[in-house]
N, CA, C, O and the ligand as a Tripos MOL2 file, in Angstrom:
@<TRIPOS>MOLECULE
protein
  241   239    61     0     0
PROTEIN
NO_CHARGES

@<TRIPOS>ATOM
      1 N          17.5300   -4.9410    1.1860 N.3       1 MET1
      2 CA         17.0300   -3.6680    0.6290 C.3       1 MET1
      3 C          17.5820   -2.5250    1.4700 C.2       1 MET1
      4 O          17.2660   -2.4070    2.6540 O.2       1 MET1
      5 N          18.3820   -1.7100    0.8740 N.am      2 ALA2
      6 CA         19.0160   -0.6180    1.6090 C.3       2 ALA2
      7 C          18.0710    0.5620    1.7850 C.2       2 ALA2
      8 O          17.3910    0.9930    0.8550 O.2       2 ALA2
      9 N          18.0580    1.0590    3.0020 N.am      3 GLN3
     10 CA         17.2710    2.2570    3.2730 C.3       3 GLN3
     11 C          18.1250    3.4700    2.9480 C.2       3 GLN3
     12 O          19.2950    3.5340    3.3260 O.2       3 GLN3
     13 N          17.5470    4.4170    2.2550 N.am      4 ARG4
     14 CA         18.2990    5.6130    1.9300 C.3       4 ARG4
     15 C          17.9630    6.7160    2.9230 C.2       4 ARG4
     16 O          16.8180    7.1440    3.0690 O.2       4 ARG4
     17 N          18.9970    7.1430    3.5830 N.am      5 ILE5
     18 CA         18.8610    8.1690    4.6100 C.3       5 ILE5
     19 C          19.7230    9.3560    4.2320 C.2       5 ILE5
     20 O          20.8230    9.1870    3.7060 O.2       5 ILE5
     21 N          19.2470   10.5140    4.4880 N.am      6 ARG6
     22 CA         20.1130   11.6700    4.3400 C.3       6 ARG6
     23 C          19.8680   12.5960    5.5200 C.2       6 ARG6
     24 O          18.7730   12.6440    6.0790 O.2       6 ARG6
     25 N          20.8860   13.3120    5.8770 N.am      7 VAL7
     26 CA         20.7800   14.2030    7.0200 C.3       7 VAL7
     27 C          20.8850   15.6450    6.5460 C.2       7 VAL7
     28 O          21.8840   16.0480    5.9500 O.2       7 VAL7
     29 N          19.8470   16.4060    6.8180 N.am      8 THR8
     30 CA         19.8470   17.8170    6.4760 C.3       8 THR8
     31 C          19.9950   18.6340    7.7480 C.2       8 THR8
     32 O          20.0680   18.0850    8.8480 O.2       8 THR8
     33 N          20.0390   19.9260    7.5890 N.am      9 GLU9
     34 CA         20.1590   20.7580    8.7850 C.3       9 GLU9
     35 C          18.8880   20.7010    9.6330 C.2       9 GLU9
     36 O          18.8860   21.1120   10.7930 O.2       9 GLU9
     37 N          17.8170   20.1890    9.0450 N.am     10 LEU10
     38 CA         16.5610   20.0570    9.7850 C.3      10 LEU10
     39 C          16.4550   18.7130   10.4920 C.2      10 LEU10
     40 O          15.5820   18.5080   11.3360 O.2      10 LEU10
     41 N          17.3500   17.8050   10.1390 N.am     11 GLY11
     42 CA         17.2870   16.5000   10.7700 C.3      11 GLY11
     43 C          17.3900   15.3860    9.7500 C.2      11 GLY11
     44 O          17.7430   15.6140    8.5930 O.2      11 GLY11
     45 N          17.0820   14.1890   10.1880 N.am     12 GLN12
     46 CA         17.2270   13.0260    9.3250 C.3      12 GLN12
     47 C          16.0300   12.8520    8.4120 C.2      12 GLN12
     48 O          14.8860   12.9930    8.8440 O.2      12 GLN12
     49 N          16.2910   12.5450    7.1560 N.am     13 GLU13
     50 CA         15.2170   12.2780    6.2160 C.3      13 GLU13
     51 C          15.3970   10.8980    5.6180 C.2      13 GLU13
     52 O          16.5130   10.4030    5.4630 O.2      13 GLU13
     53 N          14.2730   10.2930    5.2880 N.am     14 ARG14
     54 CA         14.3040    8.9410    4.7370 C.3      14 ARG14
     55 C          13.6730    8.9540    3.3530 C.2      14 ARG14
     56 O          12.6590    9.6150    3.1250 O.2      14 ARG14
     57 N          14.2830    8.2160    2.4370 N.am     15 GLN15
     58 CA         13.7420    8.1770    1.0850 C.3      15 GLN15
     59 C          12.6560    7.1210    0.9870 C.2      15 GLN15
     60 O          12.8340    5.9760    1.4010 O.2      15 GLN15
     61 N          11.5300    7.5340    0.4310 N.am     16 CYS16
     62 CA         10.4290    6.5920    0.2150 C.3      16 CYS16
     63 C          10.8170    5.6580   -0.9200 C.2      16 CYS16
     64 O          11.3430    6.1010   -1.9410 O.2      16 CYS16
     65 N          10.5600    4.3700   -0.7480 N.am     17 THR17
     66 CA         10.9270    3.3980   -1.7710 C.3      17 THR17
     67 C           9.9800    3.4600   -2.9640 C.2      17 THR17
     68 O          10.2800    2.9270   -4.0320 O.2      17 THR17
     69 N           8.8390    4.1130   -2.7770 N.am     18 LYS18
     70 CA          7.8290    4.1300   -3.8310 C.3      18 LYS18
     71 C           7.9160    5.4000   -4.6810 C.2      18 LYS18
     72 O           8.0440    5.3170   -5.9030 O.2      18 LYS18
     73 N           7.8500    6.5620   -4.0530 N.am     19 CYS19
     74 CA          7.8650    7.8110   -4.8100 C.3      19 CYS19
     75 C           9.2750    8.3620   -4.9710 C.2      19 CYS19
     76 O           9.5130    9.2290   -5.8120 O.2      19 CYS19
     77 N          10.2120    7.8610   -4.1650 N.am     20 GLY20
     78 CA         11.5990    8.2770   -4.3070 C.3      20 GLY20
     79 C          11.9020    9.6210   -3.6650 C.2      20 GLY20
     80 O          13.0310   10.1040   -3.7470 O.2      20 GLY20
     81 N          10.9170   10.2240   -3.0340 N.am     21 ASP21
     82 CA         11.1450   11.5090   -2.3850 C.3      21 ASP21
     83 C          11.6870   11.3150   -0.9680 C.2      21 ASP21
     84 O          11.4560   10.2830   -0.3370 O.2      21 ASP21
     85 N          12.3860   12.2930   -0.4960 N.am     22 TYR22
     86 CA         12.8740   12.2740    0.8840 C.3      22 TYR22
     87 C          11.8740   12.9840    1.7840 C.2      22 TYR22
     88 O          11.4090   14.0830    1.4830 O.2      22 TYR22
     89 N          11.5610   12.3390    2.8790 N.am     23 TRP23
     90 CA         10.6470   12.9110    3.8620 C.3      23 TRP23
     91 C          11.2790   12.8030    5.2340 C.2      23 TRP23
     92 O          12.0500   11.8790    5.4930 O.2      23 TRP23
     93 N          10.9590   13.7450    6.1210 N.am     24 PRO24
     94 CA         11.4680   13.6620    7.4970 C.3      24 PRO24
     95 C          11.1380   12.3010    8.1130 C.2      24 PRO24
     96 O          10.0140   11.8110    8.0060 O.2      24 PRO24
     97 N          12.1220   11.7160    8.7450 N.am     25 ASP25
     98 CA         11.9640   10.3750    9.2910 C.3      25 ASP25
     99 C          11.2490   10.4250   10.6340 C.2      25 ASP25
    100 O          11.8390   10.1570   11.6810 O.2      25 ASP25
    101 N           9.9660   10.7730   10.5840 N.am     26 ASP26
    102 CA          9.2000   10.7940   11.8240 C.3      26 ASP26
    103 C           7.7590   10.3430   11.5650 C.2      26 ASP26
    104 O           7.3860   10.0260   10.4350 O.2      26 ASP26
    105 N           6.9740   10.3220   12.6170 N.am     27 ALA27
    106 CA          5.6400    9.7330   12.5560 C.3      27 ALA27
    107 C           4.6660   10.5600   11.7200 C.2      27 ALA27
    108 O           3.5590   10.1100   11.4220 O.2      27 ALA27
    109 N           5.0780   11.7620   11.3470 N.am     28 GLU28
    110 CA          4.1690   12.5920   10.5550 C.3      28 GLU28
    111 C           4.1920   12.1720    9.0830 C.2      28 GLU28
    112 O           3.2160   12.3830    8.3630 O.2      28 GLU28
    113 N           5.2830   11.5890    8.6420 N.am     29 PHE29
    114 CA          5.4330   11.2360    7.2280 C.3      29 PHE29
    115 C           5.5030    9.7410    6.9840 C.2      29 PHE29
    116 O           5.2350    9.2690    5.8790 O.2      29 PHE29
    117 N           5.8660    8.9970    8.0250 N.am     30 TYR30
    118 CA          5.9370    7.5470    7.8940 C.3      30 TYR30
    119 C           5.1960    6.8920    9.0480 C.2      30 TYR30
    120 O           5.2770    7.3510   10.1870 O.2      30 TYR30
    121 N           4.4810    5.8290    8.7550 N.am     31 TYR31
    122 CA          3.9010    5.0420    9.8370 C.3      31 TYR31
    123 C           5.0280    4.3440   10.5750 C.2      31 TYR31
    124 O           6.0380    3.9690    9.9780 O.2      31 TYR31
    125 N           4.8500    4.1740   11.8650 N.am     32 ARG32
    126 CA          5.8810    3.5350   12.6700 C.3      32 ARG32
    127 C           5.5580    2.0590   12.8410 C.2      32 ARG32
    128 O           4.4220    1.6770   13.1230 O.2      32 ARG32
    129 N           6.5620    1.2610   12.6680 N.am     33 LYS33
    130 CA          6.3860   -0.1770   12.8430 C.3      33 LYS33
    131 C           7.5400   -0.6670   13.6890 C.2      33 LYS33
    132 O           8.6970   -0.5640   13.2840 O.2      33 LYS33
    133 N           7.2390   -1.1970   14.8540 N.am     34 ASN34
    134 CA          8.2840   -1.6520   15.7770 C.3      34 ASN34
    135 C           9.3290   -0.5660   16.0320 C.2      34 ASN34
    136 O          10.5240   -0.8460   16.1350 O.2      34 ASN34
    137 N           8.8620    0.6580   16.1290 N.am     35 GLY35
    138 CA          9.7700    1.7510   16.4430 C.3      35 GLY35
    139 C          10.5640    2.2700   15.2540 C.2      35 GLY35
    140 O          11.4050    3.1560   15.3980 O.2      35 GLY35
    141 N          10.2910    1.7120   14.0760 N.am     36 ARG36
    142 CA         11.0110    2.1610   12.8810 C.3      36 ARG36
    143 C          10.0130    2.6590   11.8480 C.2      36 ARG36
    144 O           8.8310    2.3200   11.8950 O.2      36 ARG36
    145 N          10.5010    3.4630   10.9170 N.am     37 SER37
    146 CA          9.6420    3.9830    9.8720 C.3      37 SER37
    147 C           9.2970    2.8770    8.8860 C.2      37 SER37
    148 O          10.1660    2.1260    8.4420 O.2      37 SER37
    149 N           8.0170    2.7880    8.5520 N.am     38 ALA38
    150 CA          7.5780    1.7710    7.6110 C.3      38 ALA38
    151 C           7.4430    2.3800    6.2210 C.2      38 ALA38
    152 O           7.0010    3.5190    6.0710 O.2      38 ALA38
    153 N           7.8250    1.6170    5.2180 N.am     39 GLN39
    154 CA          7.6780    2.0510    3.8350 C.3      39 GLN39
    155 C           6.3360    1.5750    3.2950 C.2      39 GLN39
    156 O           5.8560    0.5510    3.7800 O.2      39 GLN39
    157 N           5.6880    2.2310    2.3320 N.am     40 PRO40
    158 CA          6.1460    3.5190    1.8150 C.3      40 PRO40
    159 C           5.7080    4.6660    2.7170 C.2      40 PRO40
    160 O           5.1680    4.4410    3.8000 O.2      40 PRO40
    161 N           5.9410    5.8860    2.2690 N.am     41 CYS41
    162 CA          5.5330    7.0410    3.0460 C.3      41 CYS41
    163 C           4.0030    7.1110    3.1190 C.2      41 CYS41
    164 O           3.3060    6.4270    2.3690 O.2      41 CYS41
    165 N           3.5020    7.9270    4.0100 N.am     42 LYS42
    166 CA          2.0530    8.0110    4.2090 C.3      42 LYS42
    167 C           1.3210    8.4160    2.9330 C.2      42 LYS42
    168 O           0.2360    7.9110    2.6430 O.2      42 LYS42
    169 N           1.9210    9.3290    2.1760 N.am     43 ALA43
    170 CA          1.2870    9.7950    0.9430 C.3      43 ALA43
    171 C           1.1180    8.6470   -0.0410 C.2      43 ALA43
    172 O           0.0670    8.5090   -0.6670 O.2      43 ALA43
    173 N           2.1570    7.8190   -0.1790 N.am     44 CYS44
    174 CA          2.0830    6.6750   -1.0850 C.3      44 CYS44
    175 C           1.1490    5.6110   -0.5250 C.2      44 CYS44
    176 O           0.3940    4.9780   -1.2630 O.2      44 CYS44
    177 N           1.2110    5.4280    0.7750 N.am     45 TYR45
    178 CA          0.3930    4.4030    1.4030 C.3      45 TYR45
    179 C          -1.0830    4.6380    1.1090 C.2      45 TYR45
    180 O          -1.8410    3.6940    0.8860 O.2      45 TYR45
    181 N          -1.4880    5.9230    1.1110 N.am     46 ALA46
    182 CA         -2.8790    6.2730    0.8580 C.3      46 ALA46
    183 C          -3.2750    5.9740   -0.5750 C.2      46 ALA46
    184 O          -4.4590    5.8880   -0.9020 O.2      46 ALA46
    185 N          -2.2500    5.8150   -1.4410 N.am     47 GLN47
    186 CA         -2.5380    5.5880   -2.8590 C.3      47 GLN47
    187 C          -2.3200    4.1530   -3.2870 C.2      47 GLN47
    188 O          -2.4020    3.8410   -4.4750 O.2      47 GLN47
    189 N          -2.0470    3.2810   -2.3450 N.am     48 LEU48
    190 CA         -1.8780    1.8810   -2.7010 C.3      48 LEU48
    191 C          -3.1530    1.3710   -3.3570 C.2      48 LEU48
    192 O          -4.2550    1.7230   -2.9360 O.2      48 LEU48
    193 N          -3.0050    0.5400   -4.3920 N.am     49 PRO49
    194 CA         -4.1560    0.0350   -5.1540 C.3      49 PRO49
    195 C          -5.2620   -0.5280   -4.2780 C.2      49 PRO49
    196 O          -6.4380   -0.2510   -4.5150 O.2      49 PRO49
    197 N          -4.9090   -1.3050   -3.2820 N.am     50 SER50
    198 CA         -5.9210   -1.9190   -2.4380 C.3      50 SER50
    199 C          -6.7300   -0.8620   -1.6900 C.2      50 SER50
    200 O          -7.9460   -0.9730   -1.5360 O.2      50 SER50
    201 N          -6.0190    0.1620   -1.2330 N.am     51 ARG51
    202 CA         -6.6790    1.2380   -0.5100 C.3      51 ARG51
    203 C          -7.5800    2.0360   -1.4360 C.2      51 ARG51
    204 O          -8.7050    2.3870   -1.0810 O.2      51 ARG51
    205 N          -7.0710    2.3160   -2.6280 N.am     52 LYS52
    206 CA         -7.8150    3.1090   -3.5970 C.3      52 LYS52
    207 C          -9.1080    2.3880   -3.9580 C.2      52 LYS52
    208 O         -10.1830    2.9870   -4.0030 O.2      52 LYS52
    209 N          -8.9800    1.1030   -4.2120 N.am     53 ALA53
    210 CA        -10.1320    0.3220   -4.6180 C.3      53 ALA53
    211 C         -11.1940    0.3320   -3.5240 C.2      53 ALA53
    212 O         -12.3920    0.4160   -3.7960 O.2      53 ALA53
    213 N         -10.7320    0.2470   -2.3060 N.am     54 ARG54
    214 CA        -11.6660    0.2230   -1.1950 C.3      54 ARG54
    215 C         -12.4300    1.5430   -1.1060 C.2      54 ARG54
    216 O         -13.6310    1.5750   -0.8340 O.2      54 ARG54
    217 N         -11.6970    2.6240   -1.3420 N.am     55 LYS55
    218 CA        -12.3220    3.9370   -1.2660 C.3      55 LYS55
    219 C         -13.2730    4.1710   -2.4280 C.2      55 LYS55
    220 O         -14.3650    4.7100   -2.2450 O.2      55 LYS55
    221 N         -12.8530    3.7610   -3.6380 N.am     56 ALA56
    222 CA        -13.6200    4.0430   -4.8470 C.3      56 ALA56
    223 C         -14.8340    3.1400   -4.9690 C.2      56 ALA56
    224 O         -15.7520    3.4520   -5.7280 O.2      56 ALA56
    225 N         -14.8640    2.0370   -4.2490 N.am     57 GLY57
    226 CA        -15.9780    1.1140   -4.3570 C.3      57 GLY57
    227 C         -15.8200    0.2110   -5.5630 C.2      57 GLY57
    228 O         -14.6930   -0.1340   -5.9210 O.2      57 GLY57
    229 N         -16.8880   -0.1740   -6.1890 N.am     58 ALA58
    230 CA        -16.8310   -1.1510   -7.2660 C.3      58 ALA58
    231 C         -16.4010   -0.5230   -8.5860 C.2      58 ALA58
    232 O         -15.8650   -1.2100   -9.4540 O.2      58 ALA58
    233 N         -16.6280    0.7520   -8.7390 N.am     59 THR59
    234 CA        -16.3080    1.3930  -10.0090 C.3      59 THR59
    235 C         -14.8040    1.4620  -10.2400 C.2      59 THR59
    236 O         -14.0570    1.8950   -9.3630 O.2      59 THR59
    237 N         -14.3620    1.0390  -11.4080 N.am     60 ALA60
    238 CA        -12.9300    1.0690  -11.6980 C.3      60 ALA60
    239 C         -12.5130    2.4510  -12.1330 C.2      60 ALA60
    240 O         -11.3390    2.6790  -12.4230 O.2      60 ALA60
    241 ZN          6.2430    7.9000   -1.0760 Zn       61 ZN61
@<TRIPOS>BOND
     1     1     2 1
     2     2     3 1
     3     3     4 2
     4     3     5 am
     5     5     6 1
     6     6     7 1
     7     7     8 2
     8     7     9 am
     9     9    10 1
    10    10    11 1
    11    11    12 2
    12    11    13 am
    13    13    14 1
    14    14    15 1
    15    15    16 2
    16    15    17 am
    17    17    18 1
    18    18    19 1
    19    19    20 2
    20    19    21 am
    21    21    22 1
    22    22    23 1
    23    23    24 2
    24    23    25 am
    25    25    26 1
    26    26    27 1
    27    27    28 2
    28    27    29 am
    29    29    30 1
    30    30    31 1
    31    31    32 2
    32    31    33 am
    33    33    34 1
    34    34    35 1
    35    35    36 2
    36    35    37 am
    37    37    38 1
    38    38    39 1
    39    39    40 2
    40    39    41 am
    41    41    42 1
    42    42    43 1
    43    43    44 2
    44    43    45 am
    45    45    46 1
    46    46    47 1
    47    47    48 2
    48    47    49 am
    49    49    50 1
    50    50    51 1
    51    51    52 2
    52    51    53 am
    53    53    54 1
    54    54    55 1
    55    55    56 2
    56    55    57 am
    57    57    58 1
    58    58    59 1
    59    59    60 2
    60    59    61 am
    61    61    62 1
    62    62    63 1
    63    63    64 2
    64    63    65 am
    65    65    66 1
    66    66    67 1
    67    67    68 2
    68    67    69 am
    69    69    70 1
    70    70    71 1
    71    71    72 2
    72    71    73 am
    73    73    74 1
    74    74    75 1
    75    75    76 2
    76    75    77 am
    77    77    78 1
    78    78    79 1
    79    79    80 2
    80    79    81 am
    81    81    82 1
    82    82    83 1
    83    83    84 2
    84    83    85 am
    85    85    86 1
    86    86    87 1
    87    87    88 2
    88    87    89 am
    89    89    90 1
    90    90    91 1
    91    91    92 2
    92    91    93 am
    93    93    94 1
    94    94    95 1
    95    95    96 2
    96    95    97 am
    97    97    98 1
    98    98    99 1
    99    99   100 2
   100    99   101 am
   101   101   102 1
   102   102   103 1
   103   103   104 2
   104   103   105 am
   105   105   106 1
   106   106   107 1
   107   107   108 2
   108   107   109 am
   109   109   110 1
   110   110   111 1
   111   111   112 2
   112   111   113 am
   113   113   114 1
   114   114   115 1
   115   115   116 2
   116   115   117 am
   117   117   118 1
   118   118   119 1
   119   119   120 2
   120   119   121 am
   121   121   122 1
   122   122   123 1
   123   123   124 2
   124   123   125 am
   125   125   126 1
   126   126   127 1
   127   127   128 2
   128   127   129 am
   129   129   130 1
   130   130   131 1
   131   131   132 2
   132   131   133 am
   133   133   134 1
   134   134   135 1
   135   135   136 2
   136   135   137 am
   137   137   138 1
   138   138   139 1
   139   139   140 2
   140   139   141 am
   141   141   142 1
   142   142   143 1
   143   143   144 2
   144   143   145 am
   145   145   146 1
   146   146   147 1
   147   147   148 2
   148   147   149 am
   149   149   150 1
   150   150   151 1
   151   151   152 2
   152   151   153 am
   153   153   154 1
   154   154   155 1
   155   155   156 2
   156   155   157 am
   157   157   158 1
   158   158   159 1
   159   159   160 2
   160   159   161 am
   161   161   162 1
   162   162   163 1
   163   163   164 2
   164   163   165 am
   165   165   166 1
   166   166   167 1
   167   167   168 2
   168   167   169 am
   169   169   170 1
   170   170   171 1
   171   171   172 2
   172   171   173 am
   173   173   174 1
   174   174   175 1
   175   175   176 2
   176   175   177 am
   177   177   178 1
   178   178   179 1
   179   179   180 2
   180   179   181 am
   181   181   182 1
   182   182   183 1
   183   183   184 2
   184   183   185 am
   185   185   186 1
   186   186   187 1
   187   187   188 2
   188   187   189 am
   189   189   190 1
   190   190   191 1
   191   191   192 2
   192   191   193 am
   193   193   194 1
   194   194   195 1
   195   195   196 2
   196   195   197 am
   197   197   198 1
   198   198   199 1
   199   199   200 2
   200   199   201 am
   201   201   202 1
   202   202   203 1
   203   203   204 2
   204   203   205 am
   205   205   206 1
   206   206   207 1
   207   207   208 2
   208   207   209 am
   209   209   210 1
   210   210   211 1
   211   211   212 2
   212   211   213 am
   213   213   214 1
   214   214   215 1
   215   215   216 2
   216   215   217 am
   217   217   218 1
   218   218   219 1
   219   219   220 2
   220   219   221 am
   221   221   222 1
   222   222   223 1
   223   223   224 2
   224   223   225 am
   225   225   226 1
   226   226   227 1
   227   227   228 2
   228   227   229 am
   229   229   230 1
   230   230   231 1
   231   231   232 2
   232   231   233 am
   233   233   234 1
   234   234   235 1
   235   235   236 2
   236   235   237 am
   237   237   238 1
   238   238   239 1
   239   239   240 2
@<TRIPOS>SUBSTRUCTURE
     1 MET1         2 RESIDUE 1 A MET
     2 ALA2         6 RESIDUE 1 A ALA
     3 GLN3        10 RESIDUE 1 A GLN
     4 ARG4        14 RESIDUE 1 A ARG
     5 ILE5        18 RESIDUE 1 A ILE
     6 ARG6        22 RESIDUE 1 A ARG
     7 VAL7        26 RESIDUE 1 A VAL
     8 THR8        30 RESIDUE 1 A THR
     9 GLU9        34 RESIDUE 1 A GLU
    10 LEU10       38 RESIDUE 1 A LEU
    11 GLY11       42 RESIDUE 1 A GLY
    12 GLN12       46 RESIDUE 1 A GLN
    13 GLU13       50 RESIDUE 1 A GLU
    14 ARG14       54 RESIDUE 1 A ARG
    15 GLN15       58 RESIDUE 1 A GLN
    16 CYS16       62 RESIDUE 1 A CYS
    17 THR17       66 RESIDUE 1 A THR
    18 LYS18       70 RESIDUE 1 A LYS
    19 CYS19       74 RESIDUE 1 A CYS
    20 GLY20       78 RESIDUE 1 A GLY
    21 ASP21       82 RESIDUE 1 A ASP
    22 TYR22       86 RESIDUE 1 A TYR
    23 TRP23       90 RESIDUE 1 A TRP
    24 PRO24       94 RESIDUE 1 A PRO
    25 ASP25       98 RESIDUE 1 A ASP
    26 ASP26      102 RESIDUE 1 A ASP
    27 ALA27      106 RESIDUE 1 A ALA
    28 GLU28      110 RESIDUE 1 A GLU
    29 PHE29      114 RESIDUE 1 A PHE
    30 TYR30      118 RESIDUE 1 A TYR
    31 TYR31      122 RESIDUE 1 A TYR
    32 ARG32      126 RESIDUE 1 A ARG
    33 LYS33      130 RESIDUE 1 A LYS
    34 ASN34      134 RESIDUE 1 A ASN
    35 GLY35      138 RESIDUE 1 A GLY
    36 ARG36      142 RESIDUE 1 A ARG
    37 SER37      146 RESIDUE 1 A SER
    38 ALA38      150 RESIDUE 1 A ALA
    39 GLN39      154 RESIDUE 1 A GLN
    40 PRO40      158 RESIDUE 1 A PRO
    41 CYS41      162 RESIDUE 1 A CYS
    42 LYS42      166 RESIDUE 1 A LYS
    43 ALA43      170 RESIDUE 1 A ALA
    44 CYS44      174 RESIDUE 1 A CYS
    45 TYR45      178 RESIDUE 1 A TYR
    46 ALA46      182 RESIDUE 1 A ALA
    47 GLN47      186 RESIDUE 1 A GLN
    48 LEU48      190 RESIDUE 1 A LEU
    49 PRO49      194 RESIDUE 1 A PRO
    50 SER50      198 RESIDUE 1 A SER
    51 ARG51      202 RESIDUE 1 A ARG
    52 LYS52      206 RESIDUE 1 A LYS
    53 ALA53      210 RESIDUE 1 A ALA
    54 ARG54      214 RESIDUE 1 A ARG
    55 LYS55      218 RESIDUE 1 A LYS
    56 ALA56      222 RESIDUE 1 A ALA
    57 GLY57      226 RESIDUE 1 A GLY
    58 ALA58      230 RESIDUE 1 A ALA
    59 THR59      234 RESIDUE 1 A THR
    60 ALA60      238 RESIDUE 1 A ALA
    61 ZN61       241 GROUP 0 **** ****
């Protein structure tokens, strides 16, 4: 699975595999795993079905 990286004048950005958006490749937008950015981005991670279900409780 190829990671999509692009370099802007602000620095390196990484494409989220889930939402397809580019975000700065740092700890503010991606969780770090073994020193590398983990997919998906934090915004998508918060919306993962398992997480959503946990937050919403039993109601679908
Ligand atoms: Zn994303």
